[in-house]
Each structure stands twice: as structure tokens, then as C-alpha cells.
PAVO-27304 format. One record per residue (C-alpha): residue number from 1; chain; x, z, y. Coordinates in nm, 3 decimals. Each point is the difference from the previous one (the first is absolute). Layout:
<rs>
resi;chain;east;up;north
NUM;A;X;Z;Y
...
</rs>
This chain:
<rs>
resi;chain;east;up;north
1;A;2.994;2.090;0.519
2;A;-0.121;0.020;-0.338
3;A;-0.363;0.008;-0.137
4;A;-0.071;0.066;-0.354
5;A;-0.131;-0.301;-0.198
6;A;-0.291;0.212;-0.108
7;A;-0.100;0.087;0.385
8;A;0.030;-0.380;0.105
9;A;-0.202;-0.136;-0.314
10;A;-0.269;0.279;0.034
11;A;-0.093;-0.207;0.324
12;A;0.002;-0.361;-0.133
13;A;-0.351;-0.187;-0.027
14;A;-0.039;-0.184;-0.231
15;A;0.187;0.207;-0.267
16;A;0.287;-0.148;-0.180
17;A;-0.019;-0.047;-0.359
18;A;0.351;0.165;-0.048
19;A;0.217;0.141;0.234
20;A;0.341;0.185;-0.174
21;A;0.183;0.189;0.230
22;A;0.387;-0.044;0.019
23;A;0.291;0.191;0.103
24;A;0.151;-0.183;0.338
25;A;-0.228;-0.142;0.279
26;A;0.066;-0.249;0.230
27;A;0.023;0.015;0.390
28;A;-0.211;-0.283;0.142
29;A;0.163;-0.053;0.329
30;A;-0.032;-0.248;0.321
31;A;0.150;-0.337;-0.105
32;A;-0.015;0.055;-0.365
33;A;0.032;-0.351;-0.145
34;A;-0.295;-0.160;-0.192
35;A;0.139;-0.236;-0.261
36;A;-0.236;-0.242;-0.196
37;A;0.078;-0.206;-0.313
38;A;-0.198;-0.304;0.139
39;A;-0.121;-0.113;0.335
40;A;-0.349;-0.020;-0.100
41;A;0.013;0.383;0.051
42;A;0.110;-0.030;0.360
43;A;-0.354;0.021;0.109
44;A;-0.072;0.356;-0.226
45;A;0.329;0.122;0.149
46;A;-0.098;-0.079;0.379
47;A;-0.355;0.155;-0.060
48;A;0.177;0.309;-0.162
49;A;0.256;0.072;0.276
50;A;-0.281;-0.044;0.247
51;A;-0.227;0.246;-0.137
52;A;0.283;0.243;-0.066
53;A;0.109;-0.019;0.354
54;A;-0.362;0.053;0.105
55;A;-0.031;0.299;-0.208
56;A;0.332;0.159;0.022
57;A;0.161;-0.131;0.312
58;A;0.301;-0.135;-0.260
59;A;0.128;-0.350;0.084
60;A;0.139;-0.152;-0.316
61;A;0.270;-0.254;-0.010
62;A;-0.108;-0.384;-0.009
63;A;-0.114;-0.124;-0.335
64;A;0.249;-0.220;-0.175
65;A;0.017;-0.199;-0.335
66;A;0.260;0.139;-0.224
67;A;0.088;0.201;-0.283
68;A;-0.072;0.371;-0.059
69;A;0.246;0.240;0.136
70;A;0.064;0.376;0.094
71;A;-0.136;0.153;0.289
72;A;-0.281;-0.269;0.053
73;A;-0.370;-0.062;-0.102
74;A;0.053;-0.227;-0.275
75;A;-0.323;-0.238;-0.090
76;A;-0.049;-0.255;-0.266
77;A;-0.285;-0.128;-0.226
78;A;0.054;0.041;-0.370
79;A;-0.295;0.000;-0.224
80;A;0.224;0.038;-0.309
81;A;0.146;0.291;0.118
82;A;-0.046;0.267;-0.267
83;A;-0.144;0.259;0.209
84;A;-0.256;-0.239;0.153
85;A;-0.094;-0.152;-0.346
86;A;-0.065;0.370;-0.123
87;A;-0.277;0.051;0.278
88;A;-0.352;-0.099;-0.116
89;A;-0.159;-0.323;0.157
90;A;-0.309;0.065;0.216
91;A;-0.345;-0.081;-0.153
92;A;-0.248;-0.229;0.161
93;A;0.028;-0.312;0.224
94;A;0.269;-0.067;0.244
95;A;-0.187;-0.157;0.344
96;A;0.341;-0.142;0.074
97;A;0.063;-0.163;-0.317
98;A;0.282;0.161;-0.091
99;A;0.118;0.143;-0.319
100;A;-0.184;0.334;-0.086
101;A;0.362;0.171;-0.009
102;A;0.080;-0.139;0.342
103;A;-0.025;0.333;0.175
104;A;0.255;0.189;-0.232
105;A;0.299;0.124;0.145
106;A;0.292;0.291;-0.008
107;A;0.151;0.159;0.299
108;A;0.316;0.204;-0.075
109;A;0.168;0.243;0.259
110;A;0.367;0.140;-0.084
111;A;0.291;0.055;0.199
112;A;0.097;-0.378;-0.036
113;A;-0.300;-0.099;0.192
114;A;-0.340;-0.142;-0.053
115;A;-0.087;-0.283;-0.270
116;A;-0.358;-0.166;0.010
117;A;-0.094;-0.212;-0.306
118;A;-0.313;-0.177;-0.010
119;A;-0.188;-0.212;-0.268
120;A;-0.066;-0.238;0.306
121;A;-0.025;-0.003;0.378
122;A;-0.309;0.182;0.002
123;A;0.177;0.278;-0.243
124;A;0.295;0.024;0.232
125;A;-0.233;0.044;0.290
126;A;-0.196;0.273;-0.156
127;A;0.331;0.184;-0.064
128;A;0.108;-0.022;0.358
129;A;-0.332;0.116;0.110
130;A;0.085;0.337;-0.215
131;A;0.324;0.010;0.139
132;A;-0.153;0.019;0.374
133;A;-0.272;0.242;-0.113
134;A;0.297;0.194;-0.145
135;A;0.219;0.021;0.315
136;A;-0.289;0.056;0.218
137;A;-0.054;0.339;-0.145
138;A;0.346;0.113;0.052
139;A;0.148;0.183;0.261
140;A;0.252;-0.217;0.200
141;A;0.285;0.101;0.231
142;A;0.243;-0.218;0.221
143;A;0.167;-0.107;-0.326
144;A;-0.293;-0.143;-0.152
145;A;-0.231;0.073;-0.313
146;A;0.146;0.217;-0.321
147;A;-0.172;-0.180;-0.296
148;A;-0.022;0.210;-0.314
149;A;0.145;-0.142;-0.321
150;A;-0.267;-0.163;-0.228
151;A;-0.071;-0.253;-0.239
152;A;-0.357;-0.134;0.056
153;A;-0.217;-0.233;-0.219
154;A;-0.345;-0.122;0.113
155;A;-0.270;-0.248;-0.052
156;A;-0.356;-0.048;0.045
157;A;-0.270;0.091;-0.270
158;A;-0.234;-0.262;0.154
159;A;0.117;-0.345;0.140
160;A;-0.307;-0.023;0.242
161;A;-0.003;0.288;0.279
162;A;-0.186;-0.084;0.310
163;A;-0.226;0.082;0.293
164;A;-0.301;-0.190;0.072
165;A;-0.001;-0.011;0.372
166;A;-0.360;-0.084;0.171
167;A;0.113;-0.204;0.328
168;A;-0.365;-0.139;0.021
169;A;-0.177;0.319;0.139
170;A;0.264;0.110;0.248
171;A;0.243;-0.200;0.189
172;A;0.391;0.025;-0.086
173;A;0.310;-0.195;0.156
174;A;0.271;-0.174;-0.205
175;A;0.205;0.268;0.130
176;A;-0.240;0.286;-0.139
177;A;-0.020;-0.151;-0.312
178;A;0.375;-0.026;-0.043
179;A;0.016;0.393;0.071
180;A;-0.254;0.023;-0.304
181;A;0.249;-0.234;-0.188
182;A;0.287;0.224;0.071
183;A;-0.218;0.317;-0.126
184;A;-0.049;-0.218;-0.311
185;A;0.372;-0.069;-0.024
186;A;0.106;0.359;0.030
187;A;-0.208;0.123;-0.287
188;A;0.063;-0.288;-0.232
189;A;-0.331;-0.177;0.015
190;A;0.033;-0.369;-0.031
191;A;-0.343;-0.179;0.061
192;A;-0.178;-0.009;0.342
193;A;-0.358;-0.137;-0.098
194;A;-0.136;-0.090;0.342
195;A;-0.437;-0.008;0.033
196;A;0.028;-0.267;0.265
197;A;-0.368;-0.074;0.029
198;A;-0.346;0.194;-0.027
199;A;-0.323;-0.003;0.149
200;A;0.139;0.149;0.337
201;A;0.296;-0.249;0.055
202;A;0.196;-0.253;-0.110
203;A;0.373;0.060;0.062
204;A;0.199;-0.321;-0.095
205;A;0.034;-0.314;0.169
206;A;-0.135;-0.291;-0.230
207;A;0.113;-0.373;0.168
208;A;-0.281;-0.198;-0.153
209;A;-0.271;0.293;0.096
210;A;0.074;0.112;0.355
211;A;-0.334;0.146;0.055
212;A;0.098;0.275;-0.207
213;A;0.231;0.166;0.279
214;A;-0.152;-0.241;0.286
215;A;-0.089;0.274;0.297
216;A;0.188;0.282;-0.105
217;A;0.263;0.190;0.191
218;A;0.349;-0.150;-0.092
219;A;0.082;0.337;-0.160
220;A;-0.305;0.007;-0.206
221;A;0.149;-0.207;-0.277
222;A;0.310;-0.120;-0.177
223;A;0.122;-0.351;0.114
224;A;0.167;-0.179;-0.318
225;A;0.334;0.061;0.152
226;A;-0.061;0.386;0.027
227;A;-0.134;0.000;-0.363
228;A;0.324;-0.175;-0.088
229;A;0.204;0.241;0.187
230;A;-0.153;0.319;-0.178
231;A;0.034;-0.178;-0.342
232;A;0.335;-0.086;0.063
233;A;0.092;0.370;0.144
234;A;-0.152;0.156;-0.320
235;A;0.196;-0.250;-0.210
236;A;0.348;0.111;0.136
237;A;-0.125;0.358;-0.120
238;A;-0.092;-0.141;-0.341
239;A;-0.393;0.062;0.091
240;A;-0.222;-0.283;-0.121
241;A;-0.294;-0.064;0.228
242;A;-0.342;-0.067;-0.187
243;A;-0.272;-0.164;0.245
244;A;-0.350;0.079;-0.047
245;A;-0.291;-0.232;0.097
246;A;-0.304;0.192;-0.088
247;A;-0.279;-0.245;-0.126
248;A;-0.313;-0.051;-0.099
249;A;-0.111;0.320;0.172
250;A;0.166;0.181;0.273
251;A;-0.004;-0.346;0.184
252;A;-0.228;0.065;0.311
253;A;0.289;-0.084;0.231
254;A;0.072;-0.348;-0.182
255;A;-0.394;-0.047;0.048
256;A;-0.024;0.077;0.343
257;A;0.264;-0.251;0.072
258;A;-0.122;-0.275;-0.242
259;A;-0.386;0.049;-0.055
260;A;-0.031;-0.307;-0.268
261;A;0.155;0.248;-0.236
262;A;-0.299;0.203;-0.036
263;A;-0.380;-0.056;0.048
264;A;-0.007;0.339;0.171
265;A;0.106;0.050;0.368
266;A;0.287;0.216;0.045
267;A;0.111;0.233;0.281
268;A;0.298;0.166;0.047
269;A;0.024;0.333;-0.136
270;A;0.112;0.322;0.154
271;A;0.333;0.135;-0.102
272;A;-0.049;0.368;-0.007
273;A;-0.186;0.183;-0.287
274;A;-0.230;0.205;0.274
275;A;-0.130;-0.364;0.125
276;A;-0.039;-0.158;-0.331
277;A;-0.218;0.313;-0.133
278;A;-0.183;-0.006;0.331
279;A;-0.093;-0.360;-0.081
280;A;-0.058;0.034;-0.362
281;A;-0.264;0.281;0.052
282;A;-0.174;-0.225;0.266
283;A;-0.049;-0.276;-0.214
284;A;0.227;-0.209;0.205
285;A;0.255;-0.102;-0.265
286;A;-0.068;-0.189;-0.327
287;A;0.267;-0.134;-0.247
288;A;0.146;-0.355;0.036
289;A;0.209;-0.207;-0.234
290;A;0.158;-0.349;-0.039
291;A;-0.245;-0.204;-0.186
292;A;0.145;-0.175;-0.292
293;A;-0.289;-0.294;-0.002
294;A;0.129;-0.118;0.329
295;A;0.258;-0.265;0.005
296;A;0.109;0.103;0.330
297;A;0.122;0.342;-0.150
298;A;0.213;-0.146;-0.260
299;A;0.179;-0.240;0.268
300;A;0.054;0.334;0.201
301;A;0.144;0.201;-0.258
302;A;0.226;-0.312;-0.148
303;A;0.142;-0.011;0.385
304;A;0.048;0.399;0.035
305;A;0.159;0.047;-0.354
306;A;0.244;-0.335;0.072
307;A;0.110;0.150;0.329
308;A;0.060;0.339;-0.136
309;A;0.168;-0.130;-0.301
310;A;0.239;-0.199;0.209
311;A;0.102;0.308;0.251
312;A;0.021;0.267;-0.319
313;A;0.330;-0.034;-0.215
314;A;-0.130;0.267;-0.230
315;A;-0.172;-0.087;-0.349
316;A;-0.341;0.149;0.107
317;A;-0.282;-0.052;0.234
318;A;-0.294;0.244;-0.051
319;A;-0.385;-0.133;0.038
320;A;-0.172;0.322;0.044
321;A;-0.311;-0.027;-0.194
322;A;-0.129;0.331;0.051
323;A;-0.352;0.131;0.168
324;A;-0.173;-0.341;0.004
325;A;-0.300;0.212;0.042
326;A;-0.329;-0.193;-0.040
327;A;0.149;-0.297;-0.143
328;A;-0.143;-0.138;-0.307
329;A;0.218;0.100;-0.294
330;A;0.042;-0.351;-0.136
331;A;0.117;-0.124;0.353
332;A;0.236;0.251;0.025
333;A;0.154;-0.067;-0.340
334;A;0.018;-0.348;0.064
335;A;0.160;0.053;0.352
336;A;0.294;0.234;-0.169
337;A;0.060;-0.262;-0.283
338;A;0.037;-0.297;0.241
339;A;0.203;0.184;0.283
340;A;0.220;0.122;-0.306
341;A;0.080;-0.367;-0.087
342;A;0.050;-0.097;0.359
343;A;0.244;0.239;0.046
344;A;0.203;-0.119;-0.307
345;A;-0.023;-0.352;0.083
346;A;0.212;0.106;0.309
347;A;0.286;0.164;-0.221
348;A;-0.110;0.335;0.044
349;A;-0.143;0.303;-0.224
350;A;-0.346;0.142;0.101
351;A;-0.087;0.367;0.028
352;A;-0.357;0.154;0.031
353;A;-0.131;0.324;0.066
354;A;-0.160;0.175;-0.268
355;A;-0.340;-0.181;0.004
356;A;0.187;-0.315;-0.091
357;A;0.054;0.115;-0.361
358;A;-0.364;-0.090;-0.053
359;A;0.082;-0.372;0.002
360;A;0.102;-0.126;-0.359
361;A;0.374;-0.070;0.020
362;A;0.275;-0.045;-0.248
363;A;0.239;0.286;-0.074
364;A;0.235;0.121;0.254
365;A;-0.233;-0.054;0.337
366;A;0.132;0.238;0.260
367;A;-0.264;0.251;0.137
368;A;-0.005;0.282;0.223
369;A;-0.194;0.330;-0.109
370;A;-0.143;0.208;0.293
371;A;-0.316;0.134;-0.116
372;A;0.001;0.346;-0.164
373;A;-0.238;0.305;0.008
374;A;0.151;0.130;0.341
375;A;-0.064;-0.328;0.173
376;A;-0.347;-0.071;-0.150
377;A;-0.269;0.078;0.233
378;A;-0.207;0.352;-0.019
379;A;-0.353;-0.056;0.025
380;A;-0.057;0.317;0.168
381;A;0.288;-0.085;0.276
382;A;-0.128;0.054;0.354
383;A;0.097;-0.344;0.115
384;A;-0.194;-0.190;-0.316
385;A;-0.328;0.203;0.067
386;A;-0.043;-0.156;0.330
387;A;0.073;-0.340;-0.087
388;A;-0.256;-0.285;-0.057
389;A;-0.140;0.044;-0.366
390;A;0.112;-0.352;-0.119
391;A;0.343;0.054;0.136
392;A;0.052;0.339;-0.153
393;A;-0.140;-0.136;-0.330
394;A;0.264;-0.293;0.061
395;A;0.286;0.222;-0.014
396;A;-0.117;0.226;-0.265
397;A;-0.069;-0.298;-0.219
398;A;0.347;-0.140;0.057
399;A;0.157;0.378;-0.087
400;A;-0.169;-0.004;-0.330
401;A;0.091;-0.359;-0.096
402;A;0.357;0.095;0.058
403;A;0.010;0.263;-0.255
404;A;0.009;-0.270;-0.275
405;A;0.324;-0.200;0.174
406;A;0.275;0.228;-0.176
407;A;-0.151;-0.119;-0.347
408;A;0.006;-0.342;0.136
409;A;0.362;0.037;0.107
410;A;0.092;0.069;-0.355
411;A;-0.213;-0.220;-0.173
412;A;0.131;-0.300;0.202
413;A;0.377;0.124;-0.022
414;A;-0.001;-0.008;0.390
415;A;0.322;0.124;0.175
416;A;-0.130;0.270;0.229
417;A;0.141;0.144;0.349
418;A;-0.091;0.343;-0.004
419;A;-0.150;0.118;0.370
420;A;-0.254;0.247;-0.110
421;A;-0.183;0.106;0.314
422;A;0.003;0.356;-0.097
423;A;0.362;0.025;-0.022
424;A;0.148;-0.322;0.167
425;A;-0.225;-0.011;0.301
426;A;0.183;0.130;0.316
427;A;-0.281;-0.044;0.225
428;A;-0.153;0.342;-0.154
429;A;-0.023;0.269;0.229
430;A;0.271;0.278;0.002
431;A;-0.200;0.330;-0.115
432;A;0.249;0.253;0.179
433;A;-0.075;0.095;0.369
434;A;0.300;0.000;0.212
435;A;0.049;0.074;0.385
436;A;0.032;-0.198;0.323
437;A;0.009;-0.375;0.036
438;A;0.049;-0.020;-0.397
439;A;-0.338;0.142;-0.070
440;A;-0.167;-0.223;0.256
441;A;0.143;-0.266;-0.189
442;A;-0.071;0.134;-0.351
443;A;-0.367;0.066;0.089
444;A;-0.079;-0.375;0.105
445;A;0.217;-0.180;-0.250
446;A;-0.126;-0.111;-0.340
447;A;-0.298;-0.163;-0.167
448;A;-0.298;0.244;0.024
449;A;-0.121;-0.095;-0.340
450;A;0.305;0.105;-0.161
451;A;0.024;0.386;-0.078
452;A;0.304;0.159;0.169
453;A;0.307;0.055;-0.192
454;A;0.276;0.287;0.011
455;A;0.342;-0.133;0.035
456;A;0.102;0.165;-0.315
457;A;-0.261;-0.166;-0.207
458;A;0.058;-0.333;0.161
459;A;0.349;0.026;-0.130
460;A;-0.051;0.136;-0.319
461;A;-0.339;-0.081;-0.157
462;A;0.057;-0.204;-0.336
463;A;-0.026;-0.370;0.072
464;A;-0.093;-0.249;-0.278
465;A;0.289;-0.231;-0.076
466;A;0.250;0.198;0.139
467;A;-0.020;0.327;-0.193
468;A;-0.278;-0.054;-0.225
469;A;-0.069;-0.249;-0.261
470;A;-0.250;-0.271;0.045
471;A;-0.161;-0.238;-0.210
472;A;0.102;-0.292;0.223
473;A;0.312;-0.159;0.072
474;A;0.169;0.151;0.321
475;A;0.155;-0.249;0.212
476;A;0.110;0.226;0.301
477;A;-0.136;0.241;0.250
478;A;-0.121;-0.047;0.354
479;A;-0.076;0.257;0.282
480;A;-0.292;-0.125;0.209
481;A;-0.055;0.072;0.383
482;A;-0.324;-0.147;0.172
483;A;-0.022;0.035;0.353
484;A;-0.360;0.056;0.129
485;A;0.072;0.330;0.146
486;A;0.383;-0.103;0.139
487;A;0.052;-0.078;0.364
488;A;0.359;-0.117;-0.006
489;A;0.345;0.080;-0.186
490;A;-0.018;0.370;0.071
491;A;-0.298;0.033;-0.203
492;A;0.102;-0.232;-0.293
493;A;0.341;0.203;-0.033
494;A;-0.202;0.335;0.021
495;A;-0.187;-0.124;-0.317
496;A;0.297;-0.123;-0.181
497;A;0.231;0.277;0.048
498;A;0.047;0.220;-0.192
499;A;-0.222;-0.136;-0.262
500;A;0.172;-0.353;-0.046
501;A;0.341;0.151;-0.095
502;A;-0.136;0.220;-0.255
503;A;-0.191;-0.276;-0.154
504;A;0.302;-0.249;0.018
505;A;0.200;0.267;-0.183
506;A;-0.243;0.026;-0.291
507;A;-0.013;-0.383;-0.028
508;A;0.365;0.007;-0.017
509;A;0.087;0.263;-0.210
510;A;-0.122;0.034;-0.360
511;A;-0.227;0.260;-0.115
512;A;-0.255;0.269;0.140
513;A;0.009;0.082;0.363
514;A;0.279;0.294;0.078
515;A;-0.123;0.333;0.045
516;A;-0.137;0.085;0.353
517;A;0.268;0.199;0.118
518;A;0.273;-0.248;-0.087
519;A;-0.200;-0.280;0.192
520;A;-0.055;0.204;0.311
521;A;0.372;0.071;0.034
522;A;0.062;-0.377;-0.053
523;A;-0.265;-0.075;0.274
524;A;0.115;0.238;0.264
525;A;0.351;-0.139;-0.011
526;A;-0.136;-0.347;0.087
527;A;-0.153;0.139;0.342
528;A;0.338;-0.029;0.202
529;A;0.007;-0.375;-0.092
530;A;-0.359;-0.054;0.108
531;A;0.068;0.190;0.336
532;A;0.311;-0.203;0.066
533;A;-0.227;-0.325;-0.038
534;A;-0.300;0.138;0.202
535;A;-0.259;-0.018;-0.281
536;A;-0.280;0.225;-0.003
537;A;-0.103;0.200;-0.337
538;A;-0.242;0.276;-0.108
539;A;0.193;0.318;0.043
540;A;-0.186;0.164;-0.314
541;A;0.041;0.388;-0.005
542;A;0.091;-0.013;-0.369
543;A;0.346;-0.152;0.097
544;A;0.289;0.176;0.211
545;A;0.053;-0.277;0.230
546;A;0.274;0.181;0.218
</rs>
């Protein structure tokens, strides 16, 4: 019942920093005790036991507080442990407010048992996640799983590793959001950025502004209790929720509910890309924004930010700031500056999309880079050629202006979340044809303006800030999935898998992307777990999924 450490470790994703094989492994059996050094670790131990049972069928003994002992899984926090102290701390910004070295950990398996040491509870949780991933890759029999002997040390390269999830253009239940959180947890991502509002819909209940969700079906938005439920579920897994209220652009849904926020009349926008383009071509849509000269706007923004800050225990609130098409430049800059200050007045730190860097600010402002050469519109693209000239010119002008943003990021000493559209956007269509139901899904999913990408390129192409030097300070990395083409959770997971695990591994592990041969072996090893959990994924022909 033994498997070599080399074979088992070749299946792990992310890849540990170091893993030194030993001589005598440990048989993990039903009833193996879990001993934690402090009662604060009982939650992590319970989640670990739950995940291990789900993935392997092994039911461990109940976790207890006590001293480490032979034959047990012994768990403790000790940031001063020499092996922990030798692991480099992560760079960037911590969304949770934890120390940058908090996720460092060691995992030792030998004939005496299993020992887990973390720099914090987060580090312990990441180590136990690796232990589950190791156990699920190994053969099991009636006596349990034979773990290979090894001494593993690990910690992330970047402190902020996340997914930006568009819940405005597609409906997702709290249970479905929690399934996404489980996926983040499995691949050691630690931020869920929820894009809660857009032109198409407003997805969060705001008590002082009931018209934002009035008349919607009960499952079309999150109540405050449901939002708290998702935040708590994430926190238990050391994932921080960062909510986004997109403004002053992308505010059609807000203006439709409260017309006094704009001088122009708003109507609800269609959710699908096809409907949106049809209305653009017909000249039936025009850009709208919250107008900063109206006192009603600032009362609205103040009330929304106040409630969101009270609901959110994390450090950050995202204010959007992107694609305010048609808005006078001075108005946009004034709006972003004032919105930032409102966020700070409620004890939070603001984040804005790339365009917010055009607003003069003190060093350290957090901005999210998304526009690169593969996202910038091609003037010859078929969709652009049929748009009304004023719409096409507006899109192309915005793209040209974005070319100066990275220089501004460096000049202003901004802290940058890297979400480059050409590398981090998971709504880019898949390029490889497949068969059956998967081909139907592949053919209709993804934004039609983005060029299709092969799985190999999506997983291995260089990413500035992860494996290439930049002139600006990298705060972290977020993958992004926009949901114009998504009809439910199955579509969402099809876009996320298998690309998200590969990007998560690159944010965790230092250095350039691993070779494609290595990475596709590790990706293939993930698919049994996806099947167990009923997740859809893109079965790229370049990977042997059997």
C-alpha cells in the first residue's frame, strides 16, 4: 500500500516549494486521531476531517486539544519554528490583514505520524489542504491510505491570490457561490472578489435603498443574511470576500431603480452578450453614469458604502471606476476621488479598476490592471465594424487612453492587482474543438470580442508580475470571469476548469510557469475530484483526462 513520494507529488497543484522524500511512510487509517495544540485550531481540524472523508472515505477520530504524540496527526502554530522562519514571506498585500508570512507551513510524514506546523491558523489550513490533496491521489484499501514519507515546506509567492466573480450578469445561489469558494480553497486561492452590481442587475440587498432589488424574484439577489453566510463560509476557509459596487459607470441598474441619480432615463439592460450587441447595433443603448454634481448621488453612495462596510469584515471595498464611457474626464476623476474617501471614512480601504489610476493619489493606492493588448479592441473586429460610429469611437478611444496607465501606476507608486485580460480572463473562449455536449458548451461560452486561447497558452503564457518584471509594485493576482455568456453554475465551472487551478498554481509558486508536460499531468490528476463533486470542465484534447 505504498506509493513513491515522487509519483504522489507529481500530482499536487499548486506545487510545493520543497518536498524531501523520507524512508518510512505512515498508514492513514480510519480513526487516526487529530491532536491540535490550541482550541483555536479545532475549526481547521474539523474542516480537514470533513474534506478528507469526502475525498477518500476515511473518517478520522474526533479532533482534540493536546500535545503531539506518535500515531496521530499533530497540528500546531509556531511562527518561530526554524523551518517556518526559513520560508520566504509572500510579497504584496494581504486582503485579510494577516502578516505576509501567515500562510507558510511545514508538513512532515514519517513512521511516527504526521506533523503540521503553520505560521498561523491560515498556514495550518493550507498544510492540511495539501495533506488532503496528497491522500486523494493515493490508492486506498480497507486499512486506509499509505502516505509516503516526506518533509514538505511551503508558502505562497503572492499574498493576494484571488478570483473576481461576476454575479451581476448571471444568477448564482449562495450554495453555488460556496462551491466556488470550495474550489478556491482547494487550490489555495485566498480572495473572492464579488462583482455585485452592473448595468444588468443589482445583486445585493441594501436596506436603505429597497428599490435596488424591489420586484426581483427572491433568488435573483443576495439578502444581507445570505451575503453574511457566504462571507462566513469563506472566512472559515481563510478566503476573504472583497465586494464590488461598480460606479460611476456600469450603473444602469441603479439609475433604473433611482432615476434621480442621472439626468438620462435608464432601462434595464439585457444580460446576454448577443442581446447587448443587438441593442448597441440598433442604437438603442447609450452609456449612463452616476452624476457627481447631483446631491442625491452622494447620499446614495454614502448609504450603499455604509451598509456594505458594515456587512463586510474584510479590509477592502471595490468601487469599480471602469468604463465610464461618455462621462466627462473631470467628473470621473472627481467621483473616484470622493468615493475613495467615503470608503475610508467607513474604515475600509478602496480598490478601483485600472482607470482609477488616472485620479491623482498618494502612494500605495490599490488598483486592478485589466487592459492589455489582447483585450484592447481591434478596429477591424466584425463586432466593432457594425456598431454605430460614436460607440465604436468611444471604445477605441478608451483603449488608447489605457496605454498610459501602467506608466501612471509606476509614477504614482500604486499597488497593482494583476488581472491582465489576455492572461487572467477566464471568459476567453477555448480554442480547441472537442466533442459532444462539451463542444456545444465550448462553442457558446466566452466573450466574442476576445480571441480564443488554447489551454496550453492560457496556462503557460508569461504573466507580468508573476514571472516577468514590472515597473509597478505588484500587490497580488486575480483571475477574472465575466458572465455575459453564462447560464448557470455548470457553464461557470466549465470556464473556470481547468484554467483556474493552473493560474492559482502560478500565483502560489514562485518563478515562471512550469513546463506544459508537467502541468498537464497535474491537471489531469485533478479531474477525479471534479467528477466526485459534479463539476463541469473543458476536456481539452491536449490533456489525457483518463
